N, C-alpha and C positions, 0 to 999 in steps of 0.2 A: 855137209854129207859125212864128215868124220865124227860127228857128235850127235847125240840124241836130242837135237833141237828141231823145232818146227819152223816152217817158213810163215811169217806173218804178213809181210808186205814188201814192196820194192822201195819206193822213195816217198811214200805217203802213208800215214797211219793216224789213228784217232786216239787222243789221250783223254782219260776221264779224271775228274778231280779225286776219285778214290785211289788213284795210283795204278791204273791199268792201261794197257795199250791194246787197241782193237784193230783188227785187220781192216784195211781199206781195199776192197776188191777191185783190182785193176791188173792188167797184164804187166809182165816184167819187161823193162826196156833193156835190150841186150846191146852192149857196146863192145868195141873191138878188144879192149883190155880185159873183159870178163870172159872171153872165149875160152881161156885156159881151164875154166871150171865147167865147161859145157861139153857134152858129148856131141862132137861135130857131125856124127853120123845121122843125127836126127834132123839136121838142117838140110834143106835142098841145096844143091850145088850153087844155084843162082843166088840164094840168100847169103851163102858164105862169101861169094865173090863180091856182092854189093854191100856187105856189112860195113866195110871200112868207109865207103862213101856215105852211106845212110847214117852211120853213127856220127860222122863228122858234121853233117848238115844239122842234125838234131842235138848236137852237143852244146856245152856252155858257150863255146866260141861262136857257133852258128846262131844261137839265140841272141848273143850280144850283137852280132851283125844285123839281125832283124831289128833290134832296139835302136841301133844307129840309123837304120833306114827310116824308122818311124819319125825321126827328128826332121826329115826332109819333106814333110807334108805329102808323103806318098800314101796310096791306099793300102797300108801295111796289113790290115786285117784280110783284105782280099788276096794280097800276095801270099800271106801265110796259109790261107785256105787252099790255094793252088799248090803250094809246096807240100802241104800235108796230103793232098790228093795224088800228086805226081810222084812223090817220094815219101811214102808212109813211114812213120817211125818204126824201127825194128822191135816190135813188141811180140812177146810170146807168153803163153801160160807157163809158169815156172815148172810144172810137172812134165811138160813136154820137152824140157831141156835137161833137167837133172832129177835124180831119184830122191824125193824128199816128202815129208809129211806136212800138211797144212795145219796151221793153228789159228783159231779165231781170236783168241785173247790171251794175255799173259800179264802178270804183275811187272811193274817197272822196277827192276832190280838195280840197274846201273844206267847212267847217262854218259856217253862217250862223245866228246867233241873232237871230231876227226879233222886233221889238217894234213896237207901234203907240202913238203919242203924240207929245208935244212936250216939249222941243225935239228937232229931228231930230239924229241921231247916227250916225256911222260910225267905228268904232274896232276895233282888234285886241285882244281880251280875253286875259288870262292863261290858261294851260292849266287850272289847278285850278278857277277859277270857271266855265270853259266846261264841264268835266265835271260840276260841281255842277248847272249849269243843264240840261244834257242829261238827267241822272238825274231832276231835278225834272219835266221835261217828260214823261218816260216814265211817271210815276206815274199819271196820268189828269188831263189838263188840265181836264176838264169836271166833275170831282168826283162824277159819278154814272154807273154804280154806284160806291159808295165803296170802291174798291180799296185805298186807303191804310189803311182800317180793317181790311180782310180780310187784307192782305199779311202782317202780323206773325204770323198763324196758320199760314202756309205752312211745310211741311217737305218737303224732297226728300232721302230717304235720311238721311245724317248731317248734312245742311246745314240749320241753322235760319235764321230770317229775317236776323239780323246777318251770318251767313256768306254768305247769298245776296246780300246787298247789297254785301259786299266783293267777291264774285266778279263781280257786275254792273259795279262800278266798274273792276275790273282788265281785264275784256274790253272795256269802252268806251274806256279809255285806250289799249289796244293798237289798237283799230279806227281811232281818229281821231288817233293820235299824230303822224302825218306830214302831216296835213291843214292847210291854211291856215285861220285862224280870223277871223271877222268878226262884230261885233255891230252890227246895223243897226236903227235906230229911224226910222220914217217917220210922217207924218200921213196917215191914210187907208190905202190898200192898194197903195202904189206899189212894193212890194218887187221885183216882177217886172221893173219898168223899170230899177231900179238895180243889182240883183245881177249881171246879165251884164256890165255896164260895169265894175263894181268887180272882178269876178273876172278879166276880160280885162286890166285895168290891172295887177293884181297879177302875172299870168303874164308880161306884157311886161317887168316889172322884175326877173324872175328871171335869174340868171347864165346866159348861153348862150342866152337866148331869141332866136328868129328871127322873132318876130312883128313885123310892119311898123308899129311904134308908136314915136314919138319919146319914149323914156323919160327923156331929159334935161329935156324940157319937156312933161310929160304934161298932157293936157287935164283941167281940173278936172271932177269928177263931182258935180253938184249933188245934195244930199241932201234939202233941203227941198222 
C-alpha cells in the first residue's frame, strides 16, 4: 500500500518461459499474522473472533497433522472435505481487505527466497541452488494433499514423471534466468520491510541507473 505496486496473486502464480509472471485468480488467504496490514473494520466481528482458530486449522501445522493422519489408513480425503465444509479457510478478495490495484502480469525482475529464523541473512545464491529451491517450493509446501506421492504416477502423452520434471526445470530456468536473485532470512515476518529496500539498492547499483541513490556509499540495509 505504501508503493505504486499492483497485487498479482496470493501464494500461487503462473510463470512463462519469456520471463513474465501471470496472475492466478484466487482469493487471498488471511492469517492471524497478516491482520496488521488489514483494515479490521471491513471484517465481521465473528470473522475476527474466529480468525485465530481458522488460520491455525488451515496453517502449515494443520496440514502436517492431516498428512500424519493419512498414514493411519483413515478416509483422509473425506475428513478433509468435512473440515473444509465445517471450518472454511479464511479467504477474502484482496480489495475487500486493503486498498490496492490489481495487476494481471509483470516481468520477473527479482527472485527472493524467503526464510524465517536466525541468524538473519541476505545473500545472492547461485543459480542452480535457486532453481532447486523453487522446484522444491512448487511441490507442495504444506505436504497435504500428498502431491509428492501422487506426482510420480502422472503421465501426459509420452512424458512420464522424470520427463515432466526435466521439462519443469527447463521452463523455470528460462523464466527466471535474467532475474536478480536474493536469499533472505529474517526473524519474524519482516520480509515486506526489507525486500523493497534491497531491490531498490540493487537497481541503483546497475550500470546506467538513473535512480537518485549514492551508489558509492549506499546506506546499509539492516537485516536483523
